[in-house]
C-alpha positions as protocol buffer text, in pm:
chain_id: "A"
residue {
  index: 1
  type: MET
  ca { x: 13959 y: 3416 z: 10780 }
}
residue {
  index: 2
  type: GLU
  ca { x: 14036 y: 3746 z: 10611 }
}
residue {
  index: 3
  type: LEU
  ca { x: 14251 y: 3719 z: 10301 }
}
residue {
  index: 4
  type: SER
  ca { x: 14570 y: 3919 z: 10265 }
}
residue {
  index: 5
  type: PRO
  ca { x: 14566 y: 4183 z: 9988 }
}
residue {
  index: 6
  type: GLU
  ca { x: 14832 y: 3983 z: 9800 }
}
residue {
  index: 7
  type: ILE
  ca { x: 14624 y: 3663 z: 9791 }
}
residue {
  index: 8
  type: ARG
  ca { x: 14304 y: 3853 z: 9720 }
}
residue {
  index: 9
  type: ASP
  ca { x: 14464 y: 4031 z: 9425 }
}
residue {
  index: 10
  type: GLU
  ca { x: 14612 y: 3705 z: 9293 }
}
residue {
  index: 11
  type: VAL
  ca { x: 14264 y: 3552 z: 9286 }
}
residue {
  index: 12
  type: VAL
  ca { x: 14121 y: 3853 z: 9100 }
}
residue {
  index: 13
  type: ARG
  ca { x: 14412 y: 3840 z: 8856 }
}
residue {
  index: 14
  type: GLY
  ca { x: 14416 y: 3469 z: 8780 }
}
residue {
  index: 15
  type: GLY
  ca { x: 14107 y: 3303 z: 8922 }
}
residue {
  index: 16
  type: GLU
  ca { x: 13834 y: 3138 z: 8718 }
}
residue {
  index: 17
  type: LEU
  ca { x: 13542 y: 3377 z: 8674 }
}
residue {
  index: 18
  type: GLU
  ca { x: 13181 y: 3272 z: 8723 }
}
residue {
  index: 19
  type: VAL
  ca { x: 12913 y: 3526 z: 8636 }
}
residue {
  index: 20
  type: LEU
  ca { x: 12667 y: 3577 z: 8922 }
}
residue {
  index: 21
  type: GLY
  ca { x: 12453 y: 3850 z: 8768 }
}
residue {
  index: 22
  type: ARG
  ca { x: 12441 y: 4190 z: 8603 }
}
residue {
  index: 23
  type: MET
  ca { x: 12469 y: 4511 z: 8802 }
}
residue {
  index: 24
  type: ALA
  ca { x: 12159 y: 4728 z: 8767 }
}
residue {
  index: 25
  type: TRP
  ca { x: 12158 y: 5080 z: 8618 }
}
residue {
  index: 26
  type: SER
  ca { x: 12489 y: 5040 z: 8434 }
}
residue {
  index: 27
  type: SER
  ca { x: 12537 y: 5204 z: 8093 }
}
residue {
  index: 28
  type: ASN
  ca { x: 12782 y: 4931 z: 7986 }
}
residue {
  index: 29
  type: ALA
  ca { x: 12784 y: 4558 z: 8057 }
}
residue {
  index: 30
  type: THR
  ca { x: 12883 y: 4535 z: 8424 }
}
residue {
  index: 31
  type: LEU
  ca { x: 12882 y: 4187 z: 8574 }
}
residue {
  index: 32
  type: LEU
  ca { x: 12923 y: 4064 z: 8929 }
}
residue {
  index: 33
  type: VAL
  ca { x: 13152 y: 3760 z: 8920 }
}
residue {
  index: 34
  type: ASN
  ca { x: 13303 y: 3512 z: 9158 }
}
residue {
  index: 35
  type: ALA
  ca { x: 13677 y: 3459 z: 9108 }
}
residue {
  index: 36
  type: SER
  ca { x: 13808 y: 3126 z: 9241 }
}
residue {
  index: 37
  type: LEU
  ca { x: 14164 y: 2999 z: 9258 }
}
residue {
  index: 38
  type: ASP
  ca { x: 14284 y: 2693 z: 9451 }
}
residue {
  index: 39
  type: GLY
  ca { x: 13975 y: 2696 z: 9670 }
}
residue {
  index: 40
  type: THR
  ca { x: 13990 y: 3069 z: 9747 }
}
residue {
  index: 41
  type: GLU
  ca { x: 13706 y: 3290 z: 9628 }
}
residue {
  index: 42
  type: VAL
  ca { x: 13680 y: 3667 z: 9582 }
}
residue {
  index: 43
  type: ARG
  ca { x: 13389 y: 3870 z: 9446 }
}
residue {
  index: 44
  type: ALA
  ca { x: 13475 y: 4105 z: 9160 }
}
residue {
  index: 45
  type: ILE
  ca { x: 13327 y: 4327 z: 8891 }
}
residue {
  index: 46
  type: TYR
  ca { x: 13386 y: 4228 z: 8528 }
}
residue {
  index: 47
  type: LYS
  ca { x: 13330 y: 4470 z: 8241 }
}
residue {
  index: 48
  type: PRO
  ca { x: 13394 y: 4302 z: 7905 }
}
residue {
  index: 49
  type: ILE
  ca { x: 13516 y: 4526 z: 7625 }
}
residue {
  index: 50
  type: GLU
  ca { x: 13248 y: 4380 z: 7399 }
}
residue {
  index: 51
  type: GLY
  ca { x: 12984 y: 4524 z: 7633 }
}
residue {
  index: 52
  type: GLU
  ca { x: 13107 y: 4883 z: 7610 }
}
residue {
  index: 53
  type: ARG
  ca { x: 12859 y: 5131 z: 7463 }
}
residue {
  index: 54
  type: PRO
  ca { x: 13011 y: 5349 z: 7185 }
}
residue {
  index: 55
  type: LEU
  ca { x: 13069 y: 5713 z: 7280 }
}
residue {
  index: 56
  type: TRP
  ca { x: 13129 y: 6010 z: 7056 }
}
residue {
  index: 57
  type: ASP
  ca { x: 13424 y: 6147 z: 7254 }
}
residue {
  index: 58
  type: PHE
  ca { x: 13611 y: 5832 z: 7363 }
}
residue {
  index: 59
  type: PRO
  ca { x: 13759 y: 5578 z: 7118 }
}
residue {
  index: 60
  type: ASP
  ca { x: 13566 y: 5250 z: 7102 }
}
residue {
  index: 61
  type: GLY
  ca { x: 13693 y: 4964 z: 7314 }
}
residue {
  index: 62
  type: THR
  ca { x: 13913 y: 5178 z: 7542 }
}
residue {
  index: 63
  type: LEU
  ca { x: 13708 y: 5207 z: 7862 }
}
residue {
  index: 64
  type: ALA
  ca { x: 13842 y: 4889 z: 8025 }
}
residue {
  index: 65
  type: GLY
  ca { x: 14198 y: 5007 z: 7974 }
}
residue {
  index: 66
  type: ARG
  ca { x: 14113 y: 5341 z: 8130 }
}
residue {
  index: 67
  type: GLU
  ca { x: 13970 y: 5166 z: 8437 }
}
residue {
  index: 68
  type: VAL
  ca { x: 14300 y: 4980 z: 8478 }
}
residue {
  index: 69
  type: ALA
  ca { x: 14498 y: 5300 z: 8415 }
}
residue {
  index: 70
  type: ALA
  ca { x: 14306 y: 5467 z: 8700 }
}
residue {
  index: 71
  type: HIS
  ca { x: 14412 y: 5186 z: 8931 }
}
residue {
  index: 72
  type: GLU
  ca { x: 14773 y: 5217 z: 8816 }
}
residue {
  index: 73
  type: LEU
  ca { x: 14768 y: 5590 z: 8893 }
}
residue {
  index: 74
  type: SER
  ca { x: 14607 y: 5529 z: 9233 }
}
residue {
  index: 75
  type: ALA
  ca { x: 14863 y: 5260 z: 9319 }
}
residue {
  index: 76
  type: PHE
  ca { x: 15156 y: 5477 z: 9207 }
}
residue {
  index: 77
  type: LEU
  ca { x: 15034 y: 5764 z: 9424 }
}
residue {
  index: 78
  type: GLY
  ca { x: 14986 y: 5526 z: 9718 }
}
residue {
  index: 79
  type: TRP
  ca { x: 14642 y: 5675 z: 9790 }
}
residue {
  index: 80
  type: ASP
  ca { x: 14448 y: 5346 z: 9753 }
}
residue {
  index: 81
  type: ILE
  ca { x: 14151 y: 5515 z: 9586 }
}
residue {
  index: 82
  type: VAL
  ca { x: 14081 y: 5256 z: 9316 }
}
residue {
  index: 83
  type: PRO
  ca { x: 14032 y: 4888 z: 9412 }
}
residue {
  index: 84
  type: TYR
  ca { x: 14270 y: 4637 z: 9255 }
}
residue {
  index: 85
  type: THR
  ca { x: 14192 y: 4626 z: 8882 }
}
residue {
  index: 86
  type: VAL
  ca { x: 14338 y: 4422 z: 8595 }
}
residue {
  index: 87
  type: LEU
  ca { x: 14283 y: 4371 z: 8224 }
}
residue {
  index: 88
  type: ARG
  ca { x: 14225 y: 4001 z: 8158 }
}
residue {
  index: 89
  type: GLU
  ca { x: 14021 y: 3738 z: 7983 }
}
residue {
  index: 90
  type: GLY
  ca { x: 13673 y: 3660 z: 8111 }
}
residue {
  index: 91
  type: PRO
  ca { x: 13363 y: 3463 z: 8013 }
}
residue {
  index: 92
  type: PHE
  ca { x: 13275 y: 3721 z: 7744 }
}
residue {
  index: 93
  type: GLY
  ca { x: 13623 y: 3802 z: 7625 }
}
residue {
  index: 94
  type: PRO
  ca { x: 13886 y: 4048 z: 7751 }
}
residue {
  index: 95
  type: GLY
  ca { x: 13780 y: 4318 z: 7989 }
}
residue {
  index: 96
  type: MET
  ca { x: 13857 y: 4483 z: 8316 }
}
residue {
  index: 97
  type: VAL
  ca { x: 13816 y: 4288 z: 8641 }
}
residue {
  index: 98
  type: GLN
  ca { x: 13807 y: 4482 z: 8969 }
}
residue {
  index: 99
  type: ARG
  ca { x: 13779 y: 4363 z: 9326 }
}
residue {
  index: 100
  type: PHE
  ca { x: 13424 y: 4414 z: 9450 }
}
residue {
  index: 101
  type: VAL
  ca { x: 13393 y: 4652 z: 9746 }
}
residue {
  index: 102
  type: ASP
  ca { x: 13128 y: 4538 z: 9993 }
}
residue {
  index: 103
  type: HIS
  ca { x: 12936 y: 4851 z: 10089 }
}
residue {
  index: 104
  type: ASP
  ca { x: 12603 y: 4997 z: 10198 }
}
residue {
  index: 105
  type: PRO
  ca { x: 12419 y: 5077 z: 9872 }
}
residue {
  index: 106
  type: ASP
  ca { x: 12242 y: 5368 z: 10040 }
}
residue {
  index: 107
  type: ASP
  ca { x: 12572 y: 5548 z: 10096 }
}
residue {
  index: 108
  type: HIS
  ca { x: 12736 y: 5783 z: 9845 }
}
residue {
  index: 109
  type: TYR
  ca { x: 12955 y: 6092 z: 9835 }
}
residue {
  index: 110
  type: PHE
  ca { x: 12695 y: 6319 z: 9991 }
}
residue {
  index: 111
  type: THR
  ca { x: 12629 y: 6089 z: 10288 }
}
residue {
  index: 112
  type: LEU
  ca { x: 12999 y: 6009 z: 10339 }
}
residue {
  index: 113
  type: LEU
  ca { x: 13146 y: 6357 z: 10300 }
}
residue {
  index: 114
  type: GLU
  ca { x: 13143 y: 6484 z: 10658 }
}
residue {
  index: 115
  type: ARG
  ca { x: 13331 y: 6187 z: 10801 }
}
residue {
  index: 116
  type: HIS
  ca { x: 13579 y: 6153 z: 10512 }
}
residue {
  index: 117
  type: LEU
  ca { x: 13679 y: 6511 z: 10432 }
}
residue {
  index: 118
  type: ASP
  ca { x: 14051 y: 6442 z: 10383 }
}
residue {
  index: 119
  type: ASP
  ca { x: 13981 y: 6128 z: 10180 }
}
residue {
  index: 120
  type: PHE
  ca { x: 13769 y: 6329 z: 9940 }
}
residue {
  index: 121
  type: ARG
  ca { x: 14032 y: 6601 z: 9912 }
}
residue {
  index: 122
  type: ALA
  ca { x: 14258 y: 6326 z: 9777 }
}
residue {
  index: 123
  type: PHE
  ca { x: 13974 y: 6216 z: 9545 }
}
residue {
  index: 124
  type: ALA
  ca { x: 13949 y: 6572 z: 9414 }
}
residue {
  index: 125
  type: VAL
  ca { x: 14318 y: 6581 z: 9324 }
}
residue {
  index: 126
  type: PHE
  ca { x: 14306 y: 6231 z: 9178 }
}
residue {
  index: 127
  type: ASP
  ca { x: 14010 y: 6319 z: 8957 }
}
residue {
  index: 128
  type: ILE
  ca { x: 14189 y: 6626 z: 8821 }
}
residue {
  index: 129
  type: LEU
  ca { x: 14493 y: 6416 z: 8735 }
}
residue {
  index: 130
  type: ALA
  ca { x: 14281 y: 6144 z: 8575 }
}
residue {
  index: 131
  type: ASN
  ca { x: 14056 y: 6404 z: 8409 }
}
residue {
  index: 132
  type: ASN
  ca { x: 13754 y: 6214 z: 8542 }
}
residue {
  index: 133
  type: THR
  ca { x: 13452 y: 6290 z: 8328 }
}
residue {
  index: 134
  type: ASP
  ca { x: 13201 y: 6106 z: 8543 }
}
residue {
  index: 135
  type: ARG
  ca { x: 13255 y: 6121 z: 8921 }
}
residue {
  index: 136
  type: LYS
  ca { x: 12901 y: 6061 z: 9039 }
}
residue {
  index: 137
  type: GLY
  ca { x: 12818 y: 6044 z: 9411 }
}
residue {
  index: 138
  type: GLY
  ca { x: 12744 y: 5672 z: 9382 }
}
residue {
  index: 139
  type: HIS
  ca { x: 13098 y: 5610 z: 9258 }
}
residue {
  index: 140
  type: CYS
  ca { x: 13225 y: 5666 z: 9614 }
}
residue {
  index: 141
  type: LEU
  ca { x: 13197 y: 5359 z: 9837 }
}
residue {
  index: 142
  type: GLU
  ca { x: 13279 y: 5307 z: 10204 }
}
residue {
  index: 143
  type: GLU
  ca { x: 13394 y: 4948 z: 10251 }
}
residue {
  index: 144
  type: LEU
  ca { x: 13210 y: 4760 z: 10522 }
}
residue {
  index: 145
  type: GLY
  ca { x: 13442 y: 4637 z: 10793 }
}
residue {
  index: 146
  type: THR
  ca { x: 13733 y: 4868 z: 10711 }
}
residue {
  index: 147
  type: GLY
  ca { x: 13565 y: 5207 z: 10667 }
}
residue {
  index: 148
  type: HIS
  ca { x: 13802 y: 5278 z: 10377 }
}
residue {
  index: 149
  type: VAL
  ca { x: 13657 y: 5489 z: 10095 }
}
residue {
  index: 150
  type: TYR
  ca { x: 13710 y: 5371 z: 9739 }
}
residue {
  index: 151
  type: GLY
  ca { x: 13628 y: 5520 z: 9401 }
}
residue {
  index: 152
  type: ILE
  ca { x: 13486 y: 5309 z: 9119 }
}
residue {
  index: 153
  type: ASP
  ca { x: 13372 y: 5350 z: 8755 }
}
residue {
  index: 154
  type: HIS
  ca { x: 13675 y: 5515 z: 8596 }
}
residue {
  index: 155
  type: GLY
  ca { x: 13607 y: 5426 z: 8233 }
}
residue {
  index: 156
  type: LEU
  ca { x: 13563 y: 5792 z: 8133 }
}
residue {
  index: 157
  type: THR
  ca { x: 13906 y: 5915 z: 8230 }
}
residue {
  index: 158
  type: PHE
  ca { x: 14239 y: 6028 z: 8081 }
}
residue {
  index: 159
  type: HIS
  ca { x: 14093 y: 6218 z: 7786 }
}
residue {
  index: 160
  type: ALA
  ca { x: 14350 y: 6460 z: 7650 }
}
residue {
  index: 161
  type: HIS
  ca { x: 14105 y: 6754 z: 7647 }
}
residue {
  index: 162
  type: PRO
  ca { x: 13975 y: 6911 z: 7972 }
}
residue {
  index: 163
  type: LYS
  ca { x: 13655 y: 6728 z: 8064 }
}
residue {
  index: 164
  type: LEU
  ca { x: 13642 y: 6726 z: 8444 }
}
residue {
  index: 165
  type: ARG
  ca { x: 13289 y: 6650 z: 8565 }
}
residue {
  index: 166
  type: THR
  ca { x: 13250 y: 6562 z: 8929 }
}
residue {
  index: 167
  type: VAL
  ca { x: 13029 y: 6607 z: 9234 }
}
residue {
  index: 168
  type: ILE
  ca { x: 13338 y: 6688 z: 9443 }
}
residue {
  index: 169
  type: TRP
  ca { x: 13346 y: 7067 z: 9435 }
}
residue {
  index: 170
  type: ASP
  ca { x: 13324 y: 7130 z: 9810 }
}
residue {
  index: 171
  type: PHE
  ca { x: 13697 y: 7204 z: 9830 }
}
residue {
  index: 172
  type: GLY
  ca { x: 13718 y: 7437 z: 9532 }
}
residue {
  index: 173
  type: GLY
  ca { x: 13966 y: 7719 z: 9591 }
}
residue {
  index: 174
  type: GLU
  ca { x: 14144 y: 7540 z: 9876 }
}
residue {
  index: 175
  type: ALA
  ca { x: 14521 y: 7510 z: 9881 }
}
residue {
  index: 176
  type: ILE
  ca { x: 14626 y: 7150 z: 9814 }
}
residue {
  index: 177
  type: ASP
  ca { x: 14791 y: 6977 z: 10109 }
}
residue {
  index: 178
  type: ASP
  ca { x: 15168 y: 6936 z: 10076 }
}
residue {
  index: 179
  type: ALA
  ca { x: 15144 y: 6558 z: 10112 }
}
residue {
  index: 180
  type: LEU
  ca { x: 14908 y: 6543 z: 9813 }
}
residue {
  index: 181
  type: LEU
  ca { x: 15131 y: 6778 z: 9613 }
}
residue {
  index: 182
  type: THR
  ca { x: 15422 y: 6545 z: 9679 }
}
residue {
  index: 183
  type: GLY
  ca { x: 15230 y: 6271 z: 9502 }
}
residue {
  index: 184
  type: VAL
  ca { x: 15146 y: 6503 z: 9213 }
}
residue {
  index: 185
  type: ASP
  ca { x: 15514 y: 6594 z: 9183 }
}
residue {
  index: 186
  type: ARG
  ca { x: 15607 y: 6225 z: 9167 }
}
residue {
  index: 187
  type: VAL
  ca { x: 15362 y: 6175 z: 8881 }
}
residue {
  index: 188
  type: ALA
  ca { x: 15506 y: 6469 z: 8686 }
}
residue {
  index: 189
  type: ALA
  ca { x: 15863 y: 6350 z: 8741 }
}
residue {
  index: 190
  type: ASP
  ca { x: 15784 y: 5989 z: 8647 }
}
residue {
  index: 191
  type: LEU
  ca { x: 15614 y: 6082 z: 8321 }
}
residue {
  index: 192
  type: SER
  ca { x: 15896 y: 6318 z: 8226 }
}
residue {
  index: 193
  type: ALA
  ca { x: 16153 y: 6042 z: 8281 }
}
residue {
  index: 194
  type: VAL
  ca { x: 15940 y: 5755 z: 8144 }
}
residue {
  index: 195
  type: GLY
  ca { x: 15941 y: 5581 z: 8481 }
}
residue {
  index: 196
  type: PRO
  ca { x: 15731 y: 5294 z: 8618 }
}
residue {
  index: 197
  type: LEU
  ca { x: 15398 y: 5477 z: 8595 }
}
residue {
  index: 198
  type: ALA
  ca { x: 15461 y: 5580 z: 8234 }
}
residue {
  index: 199
  type: GLU
  ca { x: 15550 y: 5220 z: 8148 }
}
residue {
  index: 200
  type: ALA
  ca { x: 15238 y: 5086 z: 8320 }
}
residue {
  index: 201
  type: LEU
  ca { x: 15012 y: 5333 z: 8136 }
}
residue {
  index: 202
  type: ALA
  ca { x: 15166 y: 5281 z: 7791 }
}
residue {
  index: 203
  type: PRO
  ca { x: 14955 y: 4975 z: 7694 }
}
residue {
  index: 204
  type: LEU
  ca { x: 14638 y: 5118 z: 7852 }
}
residue {
  index: 205
  type: ILE
  ca { x: 14592 y: 5471 z: 7714 }
}
residue {
  index: 206
  type: ALA
  ca { x: 14725 y: 5659 z: 7411 }
}
residue {
  index: 207
  type: PRO
  ca { x: 15066 y: 5834 z: 7421 }
}
residue {
  index: 208
  type: HIS
  ca { x: 14909 y: 6179 z: 7388 }
}
residue {
  index: 209
  type: GLU
  ca { x: 14683 y: 6097 z: 7683 }
}
residue {
  index: 210
  type: VAL
  ca { x: 14985 y: 6005 z: 7895 }
}
residue {
  index: 211
  type: ARG
  ca { x: 15144 y: 6337 z: 7799 }
}
residue {
  index: 212
  type: ALA
  ca { x: 14823 y: 6519 z: 7892 }
}
residue {
  index: 213
  type: LEU
  ca { x: 14832 y: 6355 z: 8236 }
}
residue {
  index: 214
  type: GLY
  ca { x: 15180 y: 6498 z: 8283 }
}
residue {
  index: 215
  type: ASP
  ca { x: 15056 y: 6840 z: 8175 }
}
residue {
  index: 216
  type: ARG
  ca { x: 14774 y: 6827 z: 8430 }
}
residue {
  index: 217
  type: ALA
  ca { x: 15018 y: 6729 z: 8706 }
}
residue {
  index: 218
  type: ARG
  ca { x: 15248 y: 7019 z: 8622 }
}
residue {
  index: 219
  type: ALA
  ca { x: 14954 y: 7261 z: 8610 }
}
residue {
  index: 220
  type: LEU
  ca { x: 14846 y: 7154 z: 8960 }
}
residue {
  index: 221
  type: LEU
  ca { x: 15199 y: 7205 z: 9087 }
}
residue {
  index: 222
  type: GLU
  ca { x: 15187 y: 7560 z: 8950 }
}
residue {
  index: 223
  type: THR
  ca { x: 14850 y: 7658 z: 9094 }
}
residue {
  index: 224
  type: ARG
  ca { x: 14873 y: 7450 z: 9415 }
}
residue {
  index: 225
  type: HIS
  ca { x: 14498 y: 7500 z: 9458 }
}
residue {
  index: 226
  type: LEU
  ca { x: 14189 y: 7298 z: 9375 }
}
residue {
  index: 227
  type: PRO
  ca { x: 13984 y: 7460 z: 9097 }
}
residue {
  index: 228
  type: ILE
  ca { x: 13643 y: 7618 z: 9138 }
}
residue {
  index: 229
  type: ALA
  ca { x: 13359 y: 7489 z: 8922 }
}
residue {
  index: 230
  type: ASP
  ca { x: 13324 y: 7680 z: 8596 }
}
residue {
  index: 231
  type: GLU
  ca { x: 12969 y: 7811 z: 8570 }
}
residue {
  index: 232
  type: GLY
  ca { x: 12994 y: 7813 z: 8192 }
}
residue {
  index: 233
  type: TYR
  ca { x: 13070 y: 7440 z: 8172 }
}
residue {
  index: 234
  type: HIS
  ca { x: 12878 y: 7126 z: 8266 }
}
residue {
  index: 235
  type: SER
  ca { x: 13097 y: 7071 z: 8574 }
}
residue {
  index: 236
  type: VAL
  ca { x: 12881 y: 6804 z: 8736 }
}
residue {
  index: 237
  type: PRO
  ca { x: 12766 y: 6470 z: 8593 }
}
residue {
  index: 238
  type: TRP
  ca { x: 12405 y: 6365 z: 8562 }
}
residue {
  index: 239
  type: PRO
  ca { x: 12254 y: 6204 z: 8755 }
}
residue {
  index: 240
  type: LEU
  ca { x: 12446 y: 6330 z: 9057 }
}
residue {
  index: 241
  type: VAL
  ca { x: 12430 y: 5990 z: 9232 }
}
């Protein structure tokens, strides 16, 4: 029997976590866990703060909060890009816990692009808003059974300085769809008025990073176009997948 999103999220949020193993090729500690609550089980990804690798350009111990902030932005927009994600206690201390997306590991952005063009246009706008510094192809997953495309690994986001690095440049120069711009406008308005999104982000990222998100939203509303990759900047992450 398929679980409702509400029950599934409740299990991720409050269930007991059992570590099943470590995900391969991860820069930081990334653990596959089983969350169980009242006999209901849901697979999830757990990234403890203690397992974060120090970076020169992001403050230590902030990546888990940025992952949750990405989900809050996705949920506010209503675009369902980021799987349900919370900041909570786990077997190795506090960290982010995110619902695991069952997917074909051979798929990635480049194999999914042709049949999910509009989805990835939304990804492109989302990544500009979140200032995603690491959108690799393998961070795009098509869920088995639903066909929905999700984005994962948002620890390197919401920096106040421009740092966009992504594989999603196929739509550079295109006018942004009005429906997507409506979402961008809602973000700008909410942050200006300290609305629900601003309140949700306050404990997750720094105040100047919240302000920078508002600045990026307003800039998109002015240009109304997706940017073209800057040849003088490292615009793509490495490795690409």
